[in-house]
N, C-alpha and C positions, 0 to 999 in steps of 0.2 A: 460809500450809497455803494452795495451788494449788491456783485453782477447777475445775472438773472440764468439760471444756464440752461442751456440746451435742448430744450426739448419739457424743462418745465411743465407744468398746470400752470398757466395763464391762469388772473381774476375771473376773468371774460369765462373762460373753457372752462371754469368750476360752477358757474353759476350759469352756463350753458343745458350741463350734464345735470345741474340739480334741481332744473326747469323741466327738462328731456325727465329725470326720474317720478318726478309730481307729478308730471303729463299721464303718467301708466297709473297715480293711483284715483287719476281725477278722473279716470276714459278721456282726454286731453280736453277739461272742461276748466277754466282760468276761473280759481275762486275766485282770483281780486277785486274780476268785474262781477263777481254778481255778488260780493262781501261791499265793494260799492257802492253799487246799485243799492243792495238796502242799508244802506248806512245812511245814504241821501235821502230812501222813501222816508223811514224814521227819525230822522229827523223833523226834518218836513212838516212830516204828520202831528210829530209832538208841538211845533208848531200852529199847530190847526186845529184849535180847542173846539169851535161849529162844527166840523170835518167829525173831529171824535163823538163829539154828542150824536153827529149824524146818526153815524155807525154802530154805535151805542143802541138806537133805539130801532135800529136796524135789526140787531144781533138777537135783542127782544123778540122781536116779531118775527122773526124767523124760526128759533124757539121756539115763540107758543105753538106756531105752528105745524114744527115735528112732533109735539103731545099731545096737541090736537087734533093730529093724523094718527099719533097712534095708537089713543084715547079710540078712534074712529075705527082702525084697524084692531081692535081688540074684542072686536063688538062679535066678530065670525064671519062678517059677510067678507066676499075675497072686496078690495079699494084698490084700488090703482094708484103707482107713485106719484104719474100725473094728475089725481084727480085735485082741482082748484090751486095748483100750482101757481105759485106767481114765476113767469117768468118763462121761457121753454124748456118743453120736457127732454129729459137726455131718451137716447135712441136705446142706449143699453141696455134699459131697463123697460122697453115698450113688451114685450113677452108675455103670455099671461101669467108664467110663475108667475112676473113680479109684484104681481096683485092678492095675493097671500104671504098670513103672517107670520114671523116675523122679518119677510124680505124686501116688501111693500114700504118699511118701517128704517129699515138700509138704505130705501135708493131713497127716500124724503129727508132721511136725516142729511145722508152724501150732497142729495141735490141742492136743497138748504145754506148749506158749508160752503161748498162750493162756491154759489151766489156768492155769499156774504163776503170771503178770502180774495172773489176775482174783486167785490166793492170796494176792498181798501183795500189792495193795490190802485187802483184805478184812481184816476183825479183830483190830484194832490197838489195840490195849488207847491208849484217851488220846485219841483221833480222833475227831471231833463227827463228828455221826450223818450232819452234812447235809454237811461236807465227805469223807469215806465216803463217801458218796451221788455227790459230785460226783466226786472221782475214780474209780470204778466210773462216772461213766456216761465222760471219758476215755477210760478206757482202751476203751472196749467201742468210743467213735468209732475208736479208731486200729485196733485188731483190723480192725474192718471195715473199714476201708477194705486194710489189710495182709494180705485174705486172696488165697493165691495161684487162689483164684478168680476174681476179679475182673479177671487181666489172663492174655493172648493167648500170654505162652510157658511159661505156668504154665498154663492152665487147656486139661485134654485134649479136654473139651468141645469147646469153641472150634476147637483142631487139628487135629480130626477134621473137623469139619463145613466147614472154611477147605481143608481137603486136598480132603474130595469136591465142594467148590462150586466150585475150581480161583480162593480172593480173594473169590466175588462177594461172600460177605457179607461180606468189610471194604468192597466198594466202594461197599454198600449202607447199611453202616454209619457212613460216612464220610458220606456224601450226607448220613442223617438226624441224623446232628450239625452239618454246617452249617443244615441246616434248621432246628435247634431251634436253635442257636445263633443265628442272624439272628431265628426270634420274637422270642426272648428280650429279644434287643437294642431291635428294633421293639412289644415290652410286645402280640405275636401271642398269641393263643389255642395251646394243644397239638393241633398233630396230630390230624386225629379227631375231633372235636370241633364240627368244623362242622357232620357229621350229628346232631346236637341242639342246633339252635335252640331257645329261648326261646319258647313259643309257640305253638309247632308236632308238638313232638313234647315240649317238657318244659312242666310247668303248662299243661297245657293242656285241666284239668278246668274247666266251664263259671260264668263268674259277673262281679260284678261290681266295677269300684270306686269305693266308696263314701263316701268319706271322703281327704283327701288336707291334707297342713301342710308344710311347710319341714321336716319327720323320717320324713316314713311316709305309706302310702296305707293303707286298708284296703278287703279286698277280703273283698265276701259274691259265696255262691255260687251255684249254681240246685237247688234242691232236686229230686231224680229220685225222691221221694218224695210217696203223697197225702199224708199227714200225715204231720210230723217230730214231733220229743220238745220238751215245752215248753218249757225250757231254750238260749237258742243256746251254741254254744261260742265261746270268745274265746283262736288259737295264736298266742303271744307268741317265735314266731322270736327266732336270736341276728343281731345287728345283725355278726359276722363270719363272719357266711354268709348267699349269698342262699334267702331263703326256702325256694322252692321243692324243696328238699332235703324235702322233707315234698308234693310232688305233684308227682315224679319221672312214671317215665312210669305208664300208666295200670294195669299190672300192680305194680308197687308205690307209690302214692301214696296212702298217706294220709290225704290230705281225699278223696278219690273218692269210700275203701273208708269214712268217716265220713257224707260224704253220702246213699251209694246206702242206711247203716246208720241214713237218717233226721234225721239230724243237721241241726243249725243253723249255718254253718260261719263261723268269720271269721275271716281270715286277716290281721295284719299285716305288711308288707313296709317293711323301714327302706329310706333313704336311703341312698346308694351315695355317702358323703362326701370332697370333696376341698379345698386348703387353705384357701377360704374358711369353712367351716365347723369351720375350731381349734379357737373355744371354746367348740362345746358341749360340754357337760356330763351328770354322768350323771342330774342331775336334768332338765337339756331329755329324757335318755332317759325320763326317769319319767313324765313333766308332759305332755312335747308326743307322749308316745309311747302306752305301758302305756294311762294313768289318761283320753289323749282317746280312744282306740280302746277305750275302756268305756263313755265318755259317748256313745257313736258306737255301741255295739253297742244299748245300757240307752235308746233314741234310737228307734232302729228293731226293737227288742220289748221294748216298755212292758211295763212289770210284769211283768215277768219275772228271777230271778238269773240269774249269767253264770256257764257252767264254764269258766275262765279255764285254758288248759295252756301251758307254757312247755318251752323243748328248751335249755339250755348256761347261758350268761351268760344266752336270756331268762327261763329259766327264776329264775334266780337276781335279774334287774331283776321279778321276778313275784314272788316272797315276798316284795322288798321293798313292790310296789306294796299287796301283798296286808297286809304289817303293818301297811303308814300308814292304809288304807283299816278295820281292825282297831279303830285308835288313836281314826277319830275315829267310827267306832261307826257305819262305813257297811257295809249288809252285803246289795250287789249279789250279792256272789262265790257260788254254790251250791258248790264246790267247786274245788280246788286237783291242779295234774296238773303235773308235773314230771319233767321226760325230762333224763338225765344232766345233772343240773345240784347244782349245789354250793351249800352255805351258809354250811359254816364249813371256811377252806380254812387252817385247822390244817396237813391229812395234804395236800396238794394234786396228790401223785402228781406223776410225773414232771416236768412242768411246773415244779416248784421248780427244777430246775437250772439255768430262766431267769427265774427270778424271786428273786433280791437286791440290797444295796443297791448293788451295783457293777455288777452287769448293768443293775436301772433307772433307772442315772444316765446309760450312755451311750444308751438306748432315747431315754431323755425328749431326751437332747439328739438323737438322729436327729430322730424325730417331731417335736418343738418347730422346728427349720428347715426342715420341709420344711409344717406342719402339720397333718400329716395319715402314719399307722404305711400302708405299703403291702401290699397282701396278700402278694408273695408273699415280704415281709422273715417275715410271719407264716406261712407257709408252708414258706418255708423250716426256722423252727422246728420245727415240726414234722415234717416229714421227717427230722430227726438222730436224735429218739426212734424213731427206726425206720429211721434207715441204711439196714440191709442191706436191706430189705423197699419201702424209697421212692427208694431213692438205688441204689446200688450193681447190685443186681441187674438193674434197670430199664438201666442202664448196660446192662451184661455185652449181655443180649438188644439193646438197640437199636442197641449200635455195634459190640460185636463179633458176634455174633450175625446182625445185618441184618437183625434180626423185631420188628415193631411190632406190640406188645402191644395186642390188639381196645377200641375206645373204649368203653365201657360209660357209663350214663347217670348212676351214680354219681361217675364217670372224668369226665364233662365236669362237672358241677357243682362240685368241687373243682374244677375249673380254671375255676371262675368265679368268681373275690374278689374282696373289699370289700373299702377303707380303715375306716381309724375313725379318728376326730379327734384330738389331740392332749393335749387338757385328760378328755376320758372315758378318755382308754382311759391317760392319768395316773391317773387317780381310781381309775380300774378298780382299779388292778395293785396301787397300794401303801395303798389305805384298805381295799381287799374282800382282796386275797394275801398282800402283806405284815403288813400291826396287824391283818387279823381283827375289824373296827371290826363287819361283822352280824351273829359269832355271840357277839360277846362287851358287843350291843345300845352300841355308842357309831356306827350309823351315823344318819347324820341326813337330816332329811326336813323341810323346811319349817320349815329350824330349827333342829329336836326328832327326838332320838336316838330311831326305831323298836326295838319288844321283836317280834321271832320267837313269844314264847311270847303275846303276842295275838292269837295267828291258831288260830283253833279248827274251822275251816271240814274238812269231809270232803276228805283228802287220798287222790292214789296218786303215789306214787313211783315211777320206774321208772332200776335200773342196771344195765349190763353190762360181765361178767365183763370182756372185755380191754379195759376202758377206759385212753388209756393218759392221756385228758386231764380225765377229772372220774370217779377210780378210784371202785370200787363203793361202797369199805369209808367212801371223804367224802362219797359221797352221801349214804348213810345216818346217816349224820353229823346228820340233817335231824330226827329223831324222837326227839334227846332237847333240839330248839329247840323246834318246836312243841303246842300244847296241841290239836292236834283227836284226839277222843275216838273219831275211822273211819281207822286211814291202816293205811294198805296200804301193801306194798313188793313189786314184784318185782324181779328177781332173771333178767338172759337172757345169753342167750349171744356174742360176738362185738364186736366195735366200739364204741368213739362214734357213728355213721356207721353203721356196715352195722346195729350192734345192733339201732334203730331200726328203721330201715327196713328192716324184715323180710319186707315185704308178707303181709295177711290166714292168706295157706299159706303154708309152709314144712316142709318136710321132719324135716331137716335140724340146727333148730334143739329147745329145749327152753328152759323155766326156768321160776325156784321161787318161789310168790306165798305169802304168808301177811298178816290180819291181826288190827290188835293195838287195843286198847282202851283209854285213857286209864289205869284202873285198874292192868291185865293192868305184870307186871314187863317191864322194857325188856330185850332182849339185844342181846349182842355181838351185834358182825357174824358168828364163830367160828359160835357156837351159834344163830343167827336160818337159819344156812345148814343147821346137822345139825334144825332143826325142819320147816323150813318146807315144804313140797311140792312132788314136780318134775313137770312135766307139761312130755309133748313138742308141736312145735309150735310154730306162731304166739302171740307174745304180746297180740298184738291184741284179739282174738275176745273174752279175761280183762276186758281195762279195755276195749273198748266197753260188754259187760255189768252192768260195771259202774259206766257214763255210764246206762246205761240204767234200772237197778235206783235213780239218785240223781237220774230226771228226775222231772218230774212229767203224767206222761198225754201222751198225743199231741194233739195240734190240726191245726191248714189252717197250710201253710209262710206265713210274713210275708213282708209286700209288699217286693221289692230297696229298698233305703234308705229314705226319708226324707226328701222334698222340703220338705217343711213345717216340717221341724226342721232344713233346711242340709242333709241329708244327701241328696241328690242322684245318682242317677248318674253320673261321669264321663270312665267310657273300662268295656272290655272289660275284662278278667282277661287275665292274669298284668298288667294294668299299665304303666307304667311306669318309674318303681324299678326295679325289674329288671333293663331294660333294660341299666340305665349300666355304662359301663365303666369 
């Protein structure tokens, strides 16, 4: 048998390199997953003659509707493409321009075709739920891309604008397209984000960096009240985002709001990793991240328990840490608050489209080659989940209408992405998303599995109604896993980010809130929704009141840092890590 040459490319390495190259050609999507889903659907549809006949009948009905509408439109009078339409009308065709011929016919034909295609991939007996979801997602991507609203020749609004401006909108659009392509290739931030500089416009709440290691900085914010609540807050943000989503402009900064309400606030700021950090794993994020920060807070504010707050996967990490602390009978936590954070990944929502063995093998290969997952790869996946709002409509506005959407603070933050180390992200996706180890008591910390049922401190959990990343019903599952005798769940409007960063006053928002005791019967999500009272406005004051009620009185503000304990002031907030590109 021939000896293996040292340094020779092994079959596994070759396959990984091949998957990495293929990922570049497919925008990171795994064709195998969609091909398998299509085969499952096609074979079961072939075995469903009654369903085929039903679809053929509906095809005939939709075709007749389109031809009948076209004849009415040819008569000359404006006819809305929603006139007499079966099902819900598409808001993209609501403008008056779409009521003129032939554009109303384009819109009507598109809506009928979309309805028929969506019907064809749903309710086919024998197709697995996951494959049905993949097919619906694939169809949605194709339909979003093929809408007549996306193209110059078939969009009457764009044609009218082009005529009125004598083509100047297209000139501006071409210039903006060239700028965006150049910026994308050069790694530059989107146009307009230069007006939202971190430390000058965003993340301006005064504070000091009091701890730094190879993974995090810890910021302690300057008090603004003569006395503060006795227990400090430690916020664990997600490492897939810069922390300052919770410290945006002063009007919607959660950090500023909490400080102004008399809370001592500590914020973790994650390093933006590079290829040298490829082997940093989940255990590092726990020990050098949350645990190191908790040690620092306990040293700076000694003798006091800590209210711990986690956002998104920062909340997932926090629950892992809290379970590990409870296992070791470490009682430093006063409470846990989770914002849009999952612990049971059996129903992860639309992110499941990108989480299957085939998809993860391709992603893992791409990350292994670079050592990190680039932020634009992750951002592209999120954009596909809402392609109409995040891809096609902005493209029409920017490149056909020649109108730049004004940059706002949340958009500027969203453009300031972070990378993720290969090892950590692979562990996170395989062990939590794919294998659901945390919810099934199989996720190890220091070599021993942790159990979320060991968590018994008061909890406040927030979900958002329109969350595509962490669906609220999935977030709510933590109620079945912990043993807290004081568990409050709050459901607010909007999505994963806008629902959390709503500011202390928001007249267009509402929320539902209900607290349960351990002896109370568990409510299914639908039952909880019916039982929880509705409140108007922002949910921030309700949470702040809950924190105050779970705090132990007022004290003089603690000193900033604790130099004698190794926590000297190192920098002004927002620190160095948040500025890393």
